[in-house]
Each structure stands twice: as structure tokens, then as C-alpha cells.
C-alpha positions in Angstrom: 70.2 112.5 264.6 73.1 110.3 263.6 70.9 109.3 260.8 70.4 112.6 259.9 74.4 113.4 260.1 74.8 110.2 257.9 72.4 111.5 255.1 73.9 115.1 255.4 77.5 113.6 255.5 76.5 111.5 252.2 75.0 114.7 250.6 77.8 116.9 251.4 80.2 113.7 250.3 77.9 113.4 246.7 78.1 117.1 246.5 81.9 117.3 246.8 82.0 114.1 244.6 80.0 115.4 241.9 82.2 119.0 242.2 85.1 116.8 242.0 83.6 114.4 239.0 82.7 117.6 237.2 85.8 118.8 237.3 87.6 115.9 236.4 85.1 115.7 233.5 85.7 119.0 232.3 89.4 118.7 232.5 88.9 115.4 230.6 86.8 117.6 228.4 89.5 120.3 227.7 92.2 117.6 227.2 90.0 116.1 224.6 88.6 119.1 222.8 92.7 120.5 223.0 93.5 117.3 221.3 90.6 117.5 218.8 91.8 120.7 218.3 95.5 119.9 217.5 94.2 117.2 215.6 92.1 119.3 213.4 95.0 121.6 213.0 97.4 118.6 212.0 94.6 117.6 209.6 93.9 120.8 208.2 97.7 121.2 207.9 97.9 118.1 205.7 95.1 118.8 203.7 96.5 122.0 202.9 99.8 120.4 201.9 98.3 117.9 199.7 96.2 120.3 198.2 99.1 122.3 197.8 100.9 119.5 196.1 97.8 118.1 194.2 97.7 121.9 193.0 101.3 121.8 192.0 100.8 118.3 190.0 97.7 119.2 188.4 99.6 122.4 187.5 102.6 120.2 186.0 99.9 117.7 184.2 97.8 120.5 182.0 101.6 122.2 181.5 102.5 118.7 180.0 98.8 118.0 178.3 99.5 121.8 177.0 103.0 120.9 175.6 102.0 117.9 174.2 98.9 119.4 172.3 101.0 122.1 171.2 103.4 119.7 169.5 100.5 117.7 168.2 99.0 120.7 167.1 102.6 121.9 165.4 103.6 118.6 163.9 99.8 118.8 162.1 100.3 122.3 161.1 104.1 121.3 159.8 102.3 118.1 157.9 99.5 120.5 156.8 102.3 122.8 155.6 104.3 119.8 154.0 101.1 119.0 151.7 100.4 122.6 150.6 103.8 123.2 149.7 103.9 119.8 147.7 100.4 120.5 146.2 102.1 123.9 145.3 105.0 122.4 143.4 102.7 120.4 141.4 100.9 123.5 140.3 103.8 124.9 139.6 105.2 122.0 137.9 101.7 121.4 135.9 102.1 125.4 134.9 105.3 124.8 133.8 104.4 122.0 131.8 101.4 124.2 130.3 103.4 126.9 129.4 105.7 124.4 127.3 103.1 122.9 125.6 101.6 125.8 125.0 104.8 127.1 123.2 104.9 124.1 121.7 101.3 124.1 120.3 102.4 128.0 119.4 105.5 127.2 117.9 103.6 124.3 115.7 100.7 126.7 114.8 103.1 129.2 113.4 104.7 126.1 111.4 101.1 124.8 110.3 100.7 128.3 109.5 104.1 128.6 107.5 103.4 125.7 105.5 100.0 126.4 105.0 101.0 129.9 103.6 103.9 127.7 101.4 101.3 125.6 100.1 98.9 128.6 99.0 101.9 129.9 97.0 102.7 126.3 95.4 99.6 126.3 94.4 99.4 129.6 92.9 102.4 128.1 91.6 101.1 125.0 89.9 98.3 126.9 88.6 100.4 129.7 87.0 102.7 127.4 85.8 100.0 125.1 84.4 98.1 128.2 82.8 101.4 129.2 81.2 101.7 125.4 80.0 98.5 125.9 78.2 99.6 129.1 76.4 102.9 127.4 75.6 101.5 124.3 74.0 98.9 126.7 72.4 101.6 128.8 70.9 103.7 125.7 70.3 100.7 124.1 68.2 100.6 127.6 66.2 104.5 128.1 65.8 105.1 124.4 64.6 102.4 124.9 62.3 103.4 128.5 61.3 107.6 127.3 61.0 107.5 124.1 60.3 104.4 124.5 58.2 102.7 121.2 59.3 98.8 120.7 59.3 97.2 121.5 62.5 96.8 117.5 62.6 100.5 116.7 62.2 101.3 119.2 65.1 98.7 117.5 67.2 100.1 114.2 66.4 103.7 115.3 67.5 102.7 117.0 70.3 100.4 113.6 71.4 103.7 111.8 70.7 105.5 114.0 73.3 102.8 114.0 75.6 102.7 110.4 75.8 106.2 109.9 76.8 105.3 112.2 79.2 102.2 110.0 80.4 105.0 107.1 80.4 106.7 109.2 83.0 103.9 109.5 85.1 102.7 105.9 84.3 106.5 104.8 85.7 106.5 107.0 88.8 102.9 106.2 89.5 103.7 102.6 89.2 106.6 102.8 92.0 104.2 104.8 94.3 101.6 102.3 93.9 103.6 99.2 94.7 105.3 101.3 97.5 102.0 102.0 98.8 100.5 98.3 98.2 103.6 97.2 100.0 103.2 99.4 103.1 99.3 98.4 103.3 100.5 94.7 102.7 102.7 94.6 105.7 100.3 96.6 108.4 98.4 93.4 108.3 100.2 90.6 107.0 103.4 91.1 108.6 102.0 91.0 112.2 100.0 87.5 111.2 102.4 85.7 108.8 105.7 87.1 110.2 105.0 86.3 113.8 103.2 82.6 112.8 106.5 81.8 110.5 108.8 83.1 113.4 107.0 80.5 116.0 106.6 77.6 114.0 109.7 75.3 113.8 110.4 73.5 110.8 113.0 71.3 109.3 114.8 71.4 105.9 113.5 69.0 103.3 115.9 65.5 103.5 114.5 63.0 100.9 115.7 59.9 100.7 114.7 56.9 99.1 117.5 53.9 101.0 117.8 53.2 104.5 121.7 51.8 106.0 121.5 49.1 108.5 125.0 49.0 110.6 126.2 45.4 110.8 128.4 44.3 113.6 131.3 43.0 111.0 131.8 42.2 107.1 131.0 38.6 108.1 127.4 39.0 108.4 126.7 39.9 105.0 127.9 36.7 104.3 125.0 35.2 106.6 122.5 37.7 105.1 123.6 36.3 101.7 122.8 33.0 102.9 123.4 30.2 100.7 123.2 30.2 97.0 121.2 33.5 97.9 118.5 32.2 99.5 118.5 34.6 102.5 118.2 37.9 100.5 115.9 36.3 97.9 113.5 35.6 100.8 114.1 39.1 102.1 113.5 41.0 99.2 110.6 38.8 98.3 108.2 39.3 101.6 109.3 43.0 101.9 109.4 44.3 98.1 112.7 46.1 99.2 115.9 45.9 97.0 118.9 44.8 99.4 122.2 46.1 98.3 125.7 44.6 99.5 128.2 46.4 98.4 131.6 46.8 99.2 130.7 49.4 101.7 132.2 48.5 105.3 129.6 47.2 108.0 126.7 48.3 106.3 123.7 47.2 104.2 121.7 49.3 101.9 117.9 49.0 101.3 116.5 50.7 98.7 113.0 51.7 97.8 110.2 54.2 97.4 108.0 52.9 99.9 108.8 54.2 103.0 106.7 51.8 105.0 108.0 48.6 103.3 111.3 50.1 103.6 111.3 51.1 107.2 109.7 47.4 108.0 112.3 45.8 106.2 115.1 47.6 108.2 113.4 46.7 111.8 113.6 43.1 110.8 117.0 42.9 109.2 118.0 44.6 112.5 116.2 42.0 114.5 117.6 39.3 112.6 120.8 40.6 113.2 120.4 40.9 116.8 119.0 37.5 117.1 122.0 35.6 114.9 119.5 33.1 113.1 119.2 33.7 109.8 117.2 31.7 107.5 114.3 32.2 105.2 111.2 30.9 107.9 113.2 33.0 110.3 112.8 35.6 108.1 109.4 35.7 107.2 108.5 35.6 110.9 110.5 38.6 111.7 108.9 40.7 109.0 105.6 39.7 109.9 106.2 40.9 113.7 108.3 44.3 112.4 104.7 44.6 110.1 102.5 44.3 113.1 104.7 47.0 115.3 104.9 48.9 112.1 100.9 49.4 112.3 101.1 50.2 116.1 103.9 52.8 115.4 102.2 54.6 112.6 98.9 55.0 114.9 101.1 56.0 117.7 103.1 58.8 115.5 99.3 60.1 114.6 98.0 59.9 118.0 101.1 61.8 119.1 100.4 64.6 116.3 96.9 64.9 117.2 97.5 64.9 120.7 100.5 67.6 120.3 98.3 70.1 118.1 95.6 69.5 121.2 92.8 67.9 118.7 90.4 66.0 120.3 87.3 63.6 118.9 88.7 62.2 116.0 88.2 58.8 114.6 90.4 56.3 115.5 90.8 55.2 111.8 91.4 58.6 110.7 94.3 59.4 113.6 96.1 55.8 112.0 95.6 58.0 108.3 97.3 60.8 109.5 100.1 58.8 110.9 100.6 57.2 107.7 101.6 60.7 106.5 104.8 60.2 108.3 105.9 58.0 105.6 105.0 60.2 102.9 106.9 62.7 101.0 106.2 65.8 98.8 109.1 67.5 97.0 110.9 65.8 99.4 109.3 67.2 102.4 107.7 64.9 105.0 103.8 65.3 104.6 103.0 64.7 108.2 105.7 67.3 109.3 104.4 69.3 106.6 101.0 69.1 107.8 101.4 69.8 111.4 103.5 73.0 110.5 100.2 74.0 108.1 97.8 73.3 111.5 100.2 75.4 113.5 100.4 77.9 111.4 96.8 78.0 110.8 95.9 78.0 114.2 98.3 81.4 114.8 96.3 82.9 112.0 93.3 81.9 112.8 93.8 83.2 116.7 95.0 86.6 115.2 91.6 86.8 113.2 89.6 85.7 116.5 88.4 82.4 114.2 88.0 78.9 116.0 91.6 77.7 116.4 91.0 74.0 117.3 88.6 73.8 114.0 91.6 75.7 112.4 94.4 73.3 113.6 92.1 70.2 112.4 91.6 71.9 108.9 95.7 72.3 108.4 96.3 69.0 109.5 93.8 67.0 107.7 94.4 69.5 104.4 96.6 66.9 102.9 95.3 63.4 104.1 94.7 62.2 100.8 98.3 61.9 100.2 98.6 58.9 102.7 96.4 56.5 100.4 97.4 58.3 96.9 99.8 55.1 96.3 97.3 52.8 96.3 94.3 54.3 95.3 93.3 56.2 91.9 92.4 60.1 92.2 94.3 63.2 93.5 95.3 63.6 96.8 92.5 66.2 97.1 89.7 64.1 96.1 91.0 61.5 98.3 91.2 63.7 101.3 87.7 65.0 100.6 86.5 61.3 100.3 88.1 60.6 103.5 87.1 63.8 105.8 83.5 63.1 104.4 83.7 59.6 105.3 84.8 60.1 109.3 82.1 63.0 109.1 84.5 66.0 109.2 82.6 69.0 109.3 82.0 71.3 106.2 84.5 73.8 107.0 87.3 71.1 107.2 86.6 69.2 103.9 85.8 72.6 101.8 89.3 73.5 103.0 91.0 70.4 101.6 89.0 70.7 98.5 89.9 74.6 98.4 93.6 74.5 99.4 95.0 74.2 95.7 92.4 76.1 94.0 90.4 73.1 92.9 86.9 74.8 94.1 86.1 78.4 95.8 87.0 78.8 99.6 83.6 79.2 101.7 84.9 80.2 105.1 88.0 82.2 106.4 89.7 79.0 107.7 89.7 77.5 103.8 91.4 80.7 103.2 94.2 80.3 106.3 94.7 76.5 105.3 95.3 77.7 101.8 97.6 80.4 103.0 99.7 78.4 105.4 100.1 75.9 103.1 101.7 78.3 100.4 103.8 79.7 103.8 105.0 75.7 104.6 106.1 75.3 100.8 107.7 78.1 99.6 110.3 78.6 102.7 113.7 78.6 101.9 114.6 74.4 102.1 111.2 73.4 102.7 111.2 71.5 99.1 112.8 70.1 96.1 111.9 69.8 93.2 113.3 67.7 89.9 115.4 68.8 87.5 113.0 68.5 84.5 110.3 70.7 86.6 113.3 73.5 87.2 114.5 73.6 83.9 111.2 73.6 82.5 110.4 76.9 84.8 113.5 78.9 83.5 112.5 78.1 80.2 109.2 79.7 80.8 110.6 82.7 83.0 113.0 83.4 79.8 110.3 82.9 77.2 107.9 85.4 79.2 110.6 88.1 79.2 111.4 87.6 75.8 108.1 88.0 74.8 107.8 91.5 75.1 108.7 94.0 72.6 111.9 95.9 72.8 113.4 93.3 74.9 117.3 91.7 73.6 117.6 88.8 75.5 117.0 87.6 79.1 118.6 85.5 81.6 116.7 83.4 84.7 119.2 83.3 87.3 119.6 82.4 91.2 117.7 79.2 91.0 114.9 80.7 89.1 114.4 83.3 91.8 115.2 86.5 89.6 114.6 87.4 85.8 117.6 89.7 84.4 116.0 91.4 81.2 118.4 93.3 78.7 116.4 95.7 76.8 117.5 97.7 73.4 118.5 100.9 74.9 117.2 102.8 71.5 113.6 101.7 71.7 113.1 101.4 75.5 113.7 104.3 77.6 114.5 104.5 81.2 110.6 105.4 82.4 109.9 102.5 80.0 112.0 100.0 81.8 110.0 100.9 84.9 107.1 99.9 83.2 108.4 96.9 81.0 109.5 95.3 84.6 105.9 95.8 86.1 104.5 94.4 83.0 106.9 91.2 82.9 106.0 90.6 86.7 102.5 90.5 86.1 102.6 88.1 83.4 104.8 85.7 85.3 102.1 85.8 88.1 99.3 85.0 85.8 101.3 82.0 83.8 103.4 80.6 86.1 102.9 78.7 89.2 106.0 78.6 91.6 106.7 79.0 95.3 108.1 82.5 96.8 108.9 86.0 94.9 110.7 86.1 91.4 112.5 89.0 91.3 112.3 91.2 87.6 115.4 93.3 86.8 115.4 95.3 83.3 118.8 96.9 82.2 119.3 99.4 79.7 122.7 100.4 78.9 123.8 102.1 76.0 127.7 101.5 74.5 129.6 103.3 72.1 132.9 101.5 70.8 135.6 102.3 68.6 139.2 101.1 67.8 142.4 103.2 67.4 144.3 102.0 64.5 
């Protein structure tokens, strides 16, 4: 019984406990549900707030992006408008230029049309005048026959004489026009070559001298140079071949001789003796021999320097030394080495302008007078000797021909030979380049006057300006003004044919009439 009661009590307790537990669990669940609902409400509210904020932020960003895009579009449109405006301005400007050109062309066409119209009128007028002139000539011939009772042949002769005067007038005009045209044609090509070559070539004035002066520290040195009974000066003159002149010139001794190399050796030896102080025949011979060796080396160095400055290579050493000897050779007072270098530079410049071999041109220009280096010691003209030397050292045929033809002895066979001859004339004919002997100078003046006096109607002539001008006085009754123009042209041609001269010679024909009467 008690067991059953215990079981019943246990069951009641379990039921009550289960009910209480259920109620407790239900209250807990309801509490959790309430909290969950509250949390869900809070989360939903927070989500709604965040969503609203995200929406506002997206709207703001979208507005900003839209504004930026709009700004970019507006900038691009503004830039495009600027480009379009610039293109429109250029088009307008071009249209304006085209309009001006069109107007200018229209004016030119009008001017050309007007000129053509005038030319047609002038042509018609000339034709009419020619017809009238022919008619007048025929009428005049008939009138002369009728009035003067001349035969037709006499009338024809008279008309021909008058026509000849007219032809002389036309010839004078043609000579002037042809001279002007020839000068213009020559200047177009030659001036750009020759003038440019001359102005780019530095050149010295001529300075010919056959003496050298040696400065002395004092006049007492003159006695030591003379030596006892003149033995020192005799020894110096014997071994050098140079005259030693000791006069009243203070502190100076003059060395005289036509061989510049010997004169330079004597000068160097004497300067060494003065510096050394020991002057006697043995010492003189020693110093002269030393100076001679130094001079030989100096000549080689001068030749090498000339070849180097011109950029010429592969020249035989002995030929280079021969080039150096030109430094101690003069022609009409012009240093031959300086002249040869000048000709080489001018030939190179002219060859460059014409597209020829510049190095070969310089080589031919430098060697064109090489024969003058040995013409003191060997018989023959410097042209023949130059050809022999160039052939000996196996120079090219163009160089040999340039040497042979630069004075017209043979015909030039290449453009370079022609350029060498032209450059040689330029170098020799420039003012101050050369001097000439009084005898040659006077002879040329006489020949100029003789040529002018040989023409009919010339009263007298005068060669002036050192032979650069000839003034011809004609008889006014024989030579007319128009014939004077023809005469000056004929005299100039005769001078060109008969004489060799540097530069130009001006021919001036003077015609004047004078009537003189004395009141008594």
C-alpha cells in the first residue's frame, strides 16, 4: 500500500514537476521569443537606417559622378568648340588670302592685257612706220634723182652712206647691249666662284728683297766680323757666296745676294757667330756648315707644313722638300710658295663649287710652279722642269697636264687644269701680288699707246694709271660719237689679242670739238 502511495505520490510529483517545468520552459521560450523579436526589430531598424544611409550615399556619389561626367563633357565640348572656332578662323583667313590673291591675279591679268594691247598697238605702229619709211626712202630716192639730177646709182650710194651711219649707230647700241649681257651672264656663274674663292683666300702684299740685315749688340762687333786684315769677312763671303756689307749703319750688317737660301744660311751663321763670340775662319766654316744642315731641315719642314695645311697626302718626301724650296724663290717679287699655296686653295675652292676632286685640285695647284724650285740650277723653263719633276715622282696625269698647260704651252685636258690656270691668273693679277721691272712696265705702256694710235681717226693716246687705262683722243671731224663707242670696243679687242697683262685695261675714247677765237 505504501508502495502504491509512494508511486502515486511520485507520479503526482512528476506530473506537477512536469507541469511546472513546462510552464517554466514556456516562460523561458516566450522570454527568448520576445528578446528575439526585439532583436529582430532592432536589426531590421538598423538595417533600414543603414539602407537609408547607403541609399543617400549612393545618391550623392551618383550625383557627384553625374556632375563630373557633365563637367568633362562640357570641357570636351568647349575644347571642340575652340578647335572648330580655330578651324573656322583659318578657313576665313585662307579665304581672305585667296580673295586677295584672286584680286591680285585679276589685277595682273588686267595689267598684262593692257600691256599686250599696248604691245599690239606699238607693233602695229612699228609696222606702219616701217612701211612709211620704205615709202619715204623710195620717194626720197626718186626725189633726189628728180631734184638733184643724180643718177639712180649716185642716189643709191648716197642713201647707202646714210644707211651706213644708221648701221654704225645700231652697232654701237648692240655693242653696249652685248657687253652688258655678257657681263651679266658671266657674273651669274663666275662671280659666285671667283669672288668667293678670292675673299676666302688670305694673301700678303709683295715684298721683294735681295738683302738681309743682321742686328749687332754694338758697333765694336763690326771689327771682330771683319777680322785681322779682313780675313773673317773674306772667309764668310767665300763659304757662303754672299756679300757682307759693313757701312755706317749703326749696330747692323747687311748681307746682299740674289740666292735667298744662301743669304738665309749666311744670316743664321753670322747670328750664331755673334752669339758665340768666337769669330775666326775655322769657326765660320763650322757655323756655316751647321746652318746649311739646319736650313736643309727647315726647307723640309716648310714643305711638310704646306702639304699638311692643304690636306695633301702620299707625296714623295723628296718632292715635299722641293716644295719647301719654293719658300726661297720669288717671281716678280711674289713668294712662289705663298703663291703656290694660294693657287692650291683657290683651285680647291673652285673645284668644290664645280663638284671636282678637291684634293687632286689642291695638289695640282700646289705643284703648278714646282719647276721654279730648281730653275736656278738646271737649264729649261719652269714649266718643262715642273713636268719633268712631277713625272719623275709619278704624279697623276691630271697634275702633269695642269703643270704643262697653266701658261698655255699645251692644251688643258681636264677641268682641273683649267681651274689651275684660272687660279694662277687670279693669284698673280690681284693688286699688290707682283711687281715688275721698269723695262717691262715702260714697254707695255708703249705698246698700249702704239695699238691705240694704229686706228684711223686717233689723234693721240695716253697710257695712264700704271697701264690700267688708255685714254684715246680722236679727231671729232673724222670720228662721230657713235663711232667712238665702236672704236673703244675695237681697241680693247686689239689689246686683248696683242698683249699679255694682269687684270683689266680700261679704254676711254674722248671726242670733243673746240672753237677758239680771239677778240682784238
